[in-house]
C-alpha positions as semicolon CSV with decimal commas, in nm:
position;residue;x (nm);y (nm);z (nm)
1;M;0,855;0,546;-3,067
2;E;0,715;0,786;-2,791
3;Q;0,909;0,585;-2,533
4;C;1,254;0,726;-2,740
5;K;1,177;1,083;-2,636
6;T;1,205;1,268;-2,297
7;S;1,120;1,589;-2,220
8;R;1,213;1,821;-1,960
9;Y;1,194;2,195;-1,840
10;D;1,528;2,356;-1,842
11;Y;1,516;2,645;-1,583
12;A;1,822;2,778;-1,681
13;Q;1,727;2,802;-2,058
14;G;1,362;2,896;-1,979
15;Q;1,244;2,591;-2,231
16;Y;1,150;2,244;-2,286
17;V;1,456;2,007;-2,408
18;V;1,355;1,716;-2,568
19;E;1,627;1,420;-2,575
20;N;1,619;1,097;-2,798
21;V;1,675;0,800;-2,561
22;C;1,683;0,525;-2,773
23;D;1,979;0,356;-2,990
24;I;1,804;0,444;-3,339
25;P;1,772;0,812;-3,527
26;I;1,395;0,957;-3,449
27;T;1,215;1,241;-3,587
28;V;1,016;1,479;-3,361
29;Q;0,758;1,695;-3,474
30;F;0,616;1,992;-3,256
31;M;0,326;2,219;-3,320
32;V;0,240;2,528;-3,106
33;S;-0,119;2,631;-3,126
34;D;-0,156;2,655;-3,490
35;Q;0,169;2,789;-3,579
36;P;0,372;2,543;-3,879
37;A;0,517;2,231;-3,719
38;V;0,893;2,213;-3,622
39;E;1,018;1,898;-3,742
40;R;1,371;1,773;-3,566
41;R;1,594;1,459;-3,616
42;L;1,758;1,354;-3,315
43;D;2,036;1,105;-3,316
44;P;2,058;0,876;-3,013
45;D;2,141;1,048;-2,692
46;E;2,106;1,394;-2,893
47;T;1,883;1,667;-2,700
48;F;1,718;1,985;-2,871
49;A;1,585;2,295;-2,698
50;T;1,257;2,376;-2,871
51;G;1,178;2,703;-2,766
52;L;0,861;2,612;-2,596
53;R;0,777;2,816;-2,284
54;R;0,569;2,663;-1,975
55;S;0,279;2,872;-2,094
56;D;0,303;2,720;-2,461
57;W;0,029;2,463;-2,554
58;A;0,189;2,231;-2,803
59;I;0,128;1,881;-2,968
60;S;0,401;1,656;-3,045
61;A;0,471;1,315;-3,222
62;T;0,798;1,093;-3,272
63;C;0,891;0,834;-3,532
64;P;1,161;0,628;-3,654
65;D;1,392;0,870;-3,887
66;G;1,212;0,810;-4,239
67;Y;0,900;0,794;-4,101
68;V;0,585;1,046;-4,043
69;S;0,275;1,031;-3,842
70;S;-0,060;0,899;-3,975
71;P;-0,280;1,072;-3,967
72;P;-0,073;1,359;-4,077
73;F;0,077;1,596;-3,843
74;L;-0,163;1,894;-3,947
75;P;-0,389;2,129;-3,695
76;E;-0,699;1,936;-3,798
77;N;-0,545;1,593;-3,671
78;R;-0,426;1,768;-3,337
79;E;-0,680;1,573;-3,096
80;A;-0,559;1,209;-3,234
81;I;-0,178;1,327;-3,183
82;A;-0,230;1,437;-2,874
83;A;-0,415;1,118;-2,732
84;S;-0,107;0,945;-2,916
85;L;-0,358;0,778;-3,140
86;Y;-0,127;0,797;-3,445
87;G;0,105;0,521;-3,602
88;C;0,460;0,600;-3,780
89;V;0,474;0,515;-4,184
90;P;0,736;0,534;-4,439
91;E;0,787;0,888;-4,591
């Protein structure tokens, strides 16, 4: 599902923006360092200003709406998720 998400840095806003480029709703999760995860459902062609700056270190997972990452989106699974070694399972 990662192919459904595009990220770009918006210099005017000073943050990363994510867009759903697929024709189905997706859920994107972000985690900066060890802060709580942020989850956002995106409809097709919808964009989301993440609030992440260029200096932020973050991981993300993308699944179809109604699905979650496996392994779970938790700090202890950071390496697997960062390497895209996760699947999507029904909630």
